[in-house]
Wavefront OBJ file of the C-alpha trace (Angstrom):
o trace
v 5.021 -31.130 5.788
v 2.663 -28.486 7.139
v -1.065 -28.552 6.518
v -2.866 -25.241 6.369
v -3.939 -22.509 4.061
v -2.153 -19.390 2.961
v -2.441 -16.188 5.020
v -5.623 -14.179 4.514
v -5.672 -10.947 2.537
v -5.492 -7.637 4.350
v -8.778 -5.940 5.215
v -9.985 -2.470 6.102
v -7.667 -0.660 3.692
v -7.927 3.065 4.391
v -6.364 5.967 2.512
v -5.976 9.258 4.387
v -4.305 12.590 3.706
v -1.945 14.203 6.186
v -2.377 17.883 5.267
v 0.268 19.038 7.749
v 3.021 17.093 5.967
v 1.322 16.786 2.547
v 1.539 12.984 2.735
v -0.774 10.164 1.717
v -1.088 7.369 4.274
v -2.290 3.880 3.307
v -3.140 1.692 6.287
v -4.711 -1.724 6.693
v -5.601 -4.517 9.069
v -3.377 -7.537 8.590
v -5.234 -10.735 7.666
v -5.031 -13.993 9.590
v -1.650 -15.716 9.380
v -3.181 -19.209 9.329
v 0.010 -20.458 10.956
v 2.435 -18.879 8.489
v 4.720 -15.864 8.919
v 3.675 -12.887 6.816
v 6.907 -11.567 5.382
v 5.587 -8.791 3.152
v 2.683 -6.887 1.676
v 2.430 -5.213 -1.710
v 1.150 -1.628 -1.602
v -0.130 -0.133 -4.848
v -2.037 3.007 -5.857
v -4.735 3.092 -8.535
v -3.937 5.271 -11.543
v -6.395 7.677 -13.120
v -7.592 5.042 -15.623
v -9.400 3.350 -12.721
v -7.912 -0.074 -13.502
v -4.128 -0.002 -13.299
v -2.342 -0.202 -9.945
v 1.344 0.599 -9.463
v 3.671 0.592 -6.485
v 4.853 3.927 -5.154
v 8.616 3.591 -5.415
v 10.714 4.117 -3.417
v 8.348 4.936 -0.554
v 6.151 1.861 -0.298
v 8.468 -0.689 -1.789
v 11.367 -2.843 -0.806
v 12.551 -5.947 -2.621
v 10.544 -6.054 -5.872
v 7.691 -3.883 -4.652
v 6.937 -5.761 -1.446
v 7.136 -4.171 1.984
v 9.379 -6.130 4.313
v 8.334 -7.693 7.607
v 9.276 -4.592 9.632
v 6.975 -2.473 7.476
v 4.220 -5.088 7.661
v 4.154 -4.854 11.436
v 3.438 -1.133 11.166
v 0.553 -1.826 8.785
v 0.909 1.454 6.930
v 2.804 3.154 4.156
v 3.346 6.918 3.899
v 4.468 8.841 0.822
v 4.413 12.452 -0.426
v 1.300 13.456 -2.365
v 3.583 15.019 -4.982
v 4.832 11.511 -5.867
v 1.551 10.620 -7.578
v 0.670 13.971 -9.114
v 3.113 13.636 -12.011
v 2.475 12.662 -15.609
v 2.834 8.919 -14.925
v -0.180 8.918 -12.599
v -2.416 11.583 -14.184
v -4.320 12.109 -10.936
v -5.966 15.522 -11.032
v -6.010 17.644 -7.911
v -8.902 16.857 -5.515
v -9.395 13.360 -6.915
v -9.743 10.225 -4.786
v -6.663 8.140 -4.040
v -7.085 4.370 -3.719
v -4.509 2.110 -2.084
l 1 2 3 4 5 6 7 8 9 10 11 12 13 14 15 16 17 18 19 20 21 22 23 24 25 26 27 28 29 30 31 32 33 34 35 36 37 38 39 40 41 42 43 44 45 46 47 48 49 50 51 52 53 54 55 56 57 58 59 60 61 62 63 64 65 66 67 68 69 70 71 72 73 74 75 76 77 78 79 80 81 82 83 84 85 86 87 88 89 90 91 92 93 94 95 96 97 98 99
């Protein structure tokens, strides 16, 4: 038996735009492990309705929408801006992107 609490949530989530490569970059600071291995993080982008979040497949997902441990150590996810400009996302040009 192991006493402890679950790992803390990520903090300092930042969304930036890489204009050179036309990519969106979501980055974060990993929360405290509290003695447990963090094996994955879920990365999701807010849709235009302001409430619904969806994963950005296949760029920020592995194994049911969760980034694996190798991706967690990098603490970022990069995907093409064009991926979220389609009809499913309804994000107009020059709108904010929230990871």
